[in-house]
C-alpha angles and dihedrals in degrees: 000000000000109000134205095257139080115268115237111266120243116222107235117231110253117230116260122237110293094018119120115262113258125195118244090242091060091055097044122098116262114285095245099041107144094022113128117213127186114197113204091176144109134193123033118298102059094034089052088059089050090051091052090053091048091051087055092054105270120141103240123192113192114207110203137165121283113256113010094028125203109359090233086075086073099048105125116329115008122202111183105311095340140092124166090260093047091053091054098038096050104042111139096006132118120228128219118180111211132177100225091187088069119076090229091054093049092047091051091049091050092052089052096050091044087061096044133103092204132026120190120192136168105181120139114272112288098017098101089049090055089049093048090241100107122126096258092053095043092046091058088066097029110030096174095051119133101222117189121195123191121187132172105241099004133269097282137037135063094298098046094112098041118111114250132194135167091268092050091050095046086061100036097049098046096255092126091049091067092047104064128160125231090278092055094251114145110244136197116245104242096238135061095264097153094046094048094046089050089053090050093049090047094049089052091052092047091048091052090048091051089054089051090048092050094047102036104018092235129138126209143194109235114200125188140140142211087251095057094042093048090053093046089050090055098038096123091052091047090051090046090057089064099028097058103000098249126079090187098046110136115263090216146326142283085029128132148068113308129187114241128197090273108015142336136307129203106215130186113177097147098127117090095242092047093048091051091052092047090053088056093049093053092042098243108116089158089074087075091065094047106111090219089064101033096112140014091259093049091050090052090051090052098033095131092053094048096045089050090054093049098045099075091051092051091048092054096068137048120259094251090055089055092045090056096046096043093046090053089051093045092235119155112255145132138192109248102242129196115219095262090055091045094055090055096042111126093228093051090048092048092050091046085227090153126043130178123247122199111221119185111250093010104060125212116351130177119260121190122216119247107247116244099026119114109266097252093047092046092051092049094046094047091054094048114130119256110221129238117233106300096002110146092011096118091056091047091054093047092051090052090057102264114149122226092256091052092049092050091047091053090053095044094055093047095245092119140028117197143151 
C-alpha cells in the first residue's frame, strides 16, 4: 500500500570509465514501483489506463469474468485468449478471473480492492454498489484509495444507463461529423480514438491523485466518462464551430492528402514562404500574384480551387521525388505510410519506436514504446507479457493475504480461475 511518506532513494550506479553517460532518471526505478492497482474493468478505455500504470511500474491485477474473460479479448480476430487490442491493453498485468455473482467471488474482489492503492472500474452506474465494490464501501476499509470510475454518458442525466462504445461516442460527440468522405457522409475513424484518449485522460488524473496521496495521504474518487473525454479531445474543433462557424473549415491551403504517381503524399504548404516555394517547384510563379492566393486567409477561402490546381502536379511524380523536392524547400510533408512501411521506416528503426515481443502461440508481434519513459524502461515495458485469462491470479491472491487453502477453495467452488 502506498503510504504518506517519501520512499528511500536508491543511489544510481554511476557509469564506469568509457561507458556512455546516462541520466539519473534512466537509472531510477519506475515511478509507480510498489503501487498496487486493481482493475475492475473491461473493454478499452479503463484497461488502457491500467496498462499505462503498469508500463510505469505499477503492479496491476486485472479482474475479469470467468470463462470468456474481458470482452476486449474478442475484438476483431481472437486466437486463444488474445486479440490485437487485448495484447496491447494487458501488457504487464496479471489476470484473475472471478465470478462476481458468487458471494465468494465478491468477497475475494473486496479483499483485493481493500489492499489496493488504485481501483479502476467501468461498470454501468449502480452496478458496483450492488456488488458491494463501490467507492463508499471500499473507502470504509481503504480510506486513502484512489478510485477511478469511467462510465459511458456519465452517472446522471437521461442517457446514464445507455450502453456506450467508441463507435457510439464518435457519432454522438460530433467526431464523425469532422471526418466526412468525398460524398459528405460522416465516417467513423478506423481506430478506437475515443477509448484511447479516455484512457490517457484517466491515467493523467490517476497519476495526479497518486501524487496527492503520496504527499497528503488522501484518497479520492475520480469520475469521468467517454462523453466528457471525447469532448475534451475535440475542444478546439468545438470552439471553432462557434468562433468561425465551421468546425471543419480548412486550416490552410494547399493542405491535404494528394495522390502521387505511386502512392500518397500529405502536404502542408499553407504558410506564405512555403506556398511561394511550392509555386517555384511546380513552375507556376504566377500563382503568387493571383488575388485568390495572396494571403493565408485568402488561400483558406479558396482552398478547393488551389488544391485542385496543385493535385495534377503532385500526381505527375513519384512520392520519393516529392520528398526530395519538398525537403530541399523545407516544406511540410510526409509520405502516407501503411503500417508495414512504418515498421521498416529508417527513422522508426533508429528511434527504436517499435520492438518485437515473442508471445507463445502467436510468434513475434510489434510492440510500441510508451512515450516519455527512459529508453531502457520503455523497451522492457513494451515487451511485457500480456496474461491469458487468470494468468498470474494465484500470485495476486497470495499477495493480498489469501492462504493456500483459501485460494484452493475459491477455485474448487468455481468463484475464481487462476494460474
